[in-house]
N, C-alpha and C positions, 0 to 999 in steps of 0.2 A: 284921517286920523292920525294921532301921533305915535300909534303901537306900530306901521308899518312903513317902511318909504322901498322905492324901487329905483333901480337905475343899472346902468350896465358897465360893469367895475372886471376892467382886464380883459374886455371883451365877453361878458358873460352879461346875461341880463338875469341879474338876482333882485330877491325880495329880502331887506333886511328889517326883522321884527323884533320888538321886545314885550315881554308880560311883565309887567310890574306886580302882580300877584305871586309869580314864581322867583322874580328877577333873575329872567332870563333873556339873552338874545341869540336869534336864531339865525342863519342865513339860507335861504333855500333859491333855487331856481324858478324866475318865472314861469317856465311853461312848468305845467303839474300834470301833463299828459294831456290834455287837450288844446295845445296853442299857449300862446300868451295870456296870461292869468290876471285878472282886475282881483286883488285880495281886500277884504273889508275883515272887521272884527263881529263877531256875532253875538258870542256868549262867552262866559268862563265854563270850565268842567274840572273840578277838584284844583281850585287855586291854578287854571293854567287857561290862557285863551284859544278859542276854536274862531279859526278863521274861516269865511265863505269866499269861492270863487263866484261873483259875481256873473261871471262869461257861462259856466258849465253848471255851476248850482251845487260842485263837490266842497266838503266841508274837511279841514285839515285840523286835527289837532296838534299845537306848536310841539309839544316836547318831545312826542312821540315821532312825528312826523307823519302820523297816517291816516289814511283817508276815509271816508264814511260810505261814499256810494260805488267807487272803484276800487281797483287791484293796483292803479298809480303807484310809483315807486318815486319818492320825492327823493331829489338831488339837494344834499345839504353841502356848503363849503364852510369852512373855518372861518372862524371870526377871533380876535384877540380883546380881551376885556384889559381895560387900564386907567388910571386914573386921567382927568381932562389935563392936568398938570403936565403928566408924561405924554399923552398923544400929542400935543403942540407942540412940544421938544422934537420927538420921533417924527411926525409927518405936519412939518409946517406947510406944505403946498397943498393938504388933505382938503378934500370937500367936504364940507358941513352940512347937516339935514338939518333946520332950526322949524320947531313947529311954533309958531307965536302964541297961539292960544288969544286970538284975537277974534273971537266970535263971542256972540252973547249966550249960547249955549256951551261955550268952552268955561266961561266964567261958572255957570251954574254947575255943571260937571267938578269944576275945581271946589267948589264950596261942598259939593254931596260928597266927594271920595277925599277930600284931603284929610280928612280926620282918621277915617277907617284903614288909609294906606299907611300913615303913621302908626298904626297899632299894628299893623302887617309887619312891618320891619323893626319892631319892637319884640325885645324878648321878653318881657312882661307879658306878652297878650299872645294867643293861639292866631290861627290861619281867620282872617273876617269872613271868609265861609267855610264851615266847620265840617266839610265831607271827607278831607283827608283821613287815611287809615290811622295814623299818629302812632302805631303800634311800633315800629323800629328805633330801639331808643341807642343806639350805636353810637348817635351824633345826637346835639340839641336841635332841635327843630328848623330855628332860625342861623344855624350853620351853613354858611356857604360852602358849596362842593363845587369840584370840576370833574363832571361826568364824562363816560364814553361809553356809546353803545355801540358794542361789536355785534348786533343782531341777536346772537344766542346768549352772550353774557354783557353783563357792563360792571365796570368800575368807578370809582369816584375818590377823587384826591382832596381832602383837606387841605388849607392853605400852610396850618402848622408842619403836615407832611412834606409838602412841596421844599418848604423854607430849609428843614434838615435836609430834603434831598434833592438839591435843586439839578442832579444830573441825574434822572433814573431810568434806567432800562429795565423792560420787562419784556415778557409773553403772553400773548393771548390769542386764544385760538391759533395757534401757530403763526403768530405773527408779530415780528419783532418790532416793538415801540420803545419811543424815547420821551419821557416827562420832562420837561425842561422848565427851571424856574428862574427869573430875572428878578433879583431884590431890587435894585435900582428903580424899577419899573413897576414892581408888582405882578409881573406878569406869568400867567402858568398857563404853556403851548403842549402839544402834543404829534408827535411825528412818528411816521414809518420809521425804522432803525434799517432800512435797507436803502440801497439805490439802483434803480434798474434790477430789480430782483436778488441782489448781492447784499450781503451784510455787509456793514461798514464799520471799521475801526476807529476810534476818535477818540481826543484826550479832550474836548471841548467842543461844546455846541452852543451857540444864541439863542435868543427866542425866536430869530427869524429861521431856525435852523439850519444856518452856516456854520459848517466843520472845516477841520484842515483837510477833508478827503471828499469833500462836496456837498453838494445842499441837499438835506433832507425834504420830504414832502411833510408839509403841515395836514394833519386831521382835523376833522369838525369834534369839538369838543360842548359840552352845555357848561358855559361859564359862570361862576358865581352862583348857581341855583341854590335855592332855600334847600336845604337836608330832607324837609318834610314833605315837599313837593318831590322830590327827586325819587327818596325811597315809597312814596305812593305807587307812583308810576312806574318804579323799577323795583319791585321790593328783593329781587333777589341780587341784588347790587354786592359786587365785593368793594370793600373799604379800605382805603390806604389813609389810617391817620397817625401822626405822630405826636 
């Protein structure tokens, strides 16, 4: 399926997922508590995909990483959203996953969903599955946000805020965090503001987390997700808008 790709990256067996309804990429470890999983798409719930592990029968909601039948804790990994042009420039030797759409059923699915998906990405239409709360009007429904789930609290950054605050330090649940925006490549990333438990002073940091005083650890974010979907699943989120 074009929504899921698995590989060993940096010594970790991971699953890269993308929900077109949410415009959301999420990367998790392949072992979801039952050994190496075999994930596929089951259905959508509130404009976000639900994955099924064909090995164990477990279900996973992509945006929350919550399981249905167990208490397994899904391990998430950071990913970076950027343009294809920037990706080629930054990672010229990267491995590329391409779904060929060369099956008969692919042509049928494209014909079925192409029109609705255009509406999903259009500001003139609501969600194609009208089950979202749509009660939080702090942002426009289709505005993209970069969200961070800290467990008990969540925050979301708009692109306009990131542009105005390309190096933004803040604290959440007692943790020092750093949001970084790279204008050249339109990248928003989030980092732990400490190294080995110690707060780090620095004048600058790039989108990879490199500072003059050490390397910061990147944290998993929900990159570019539609506000209407993020606010439905995380209604109490804090919003940084510029």
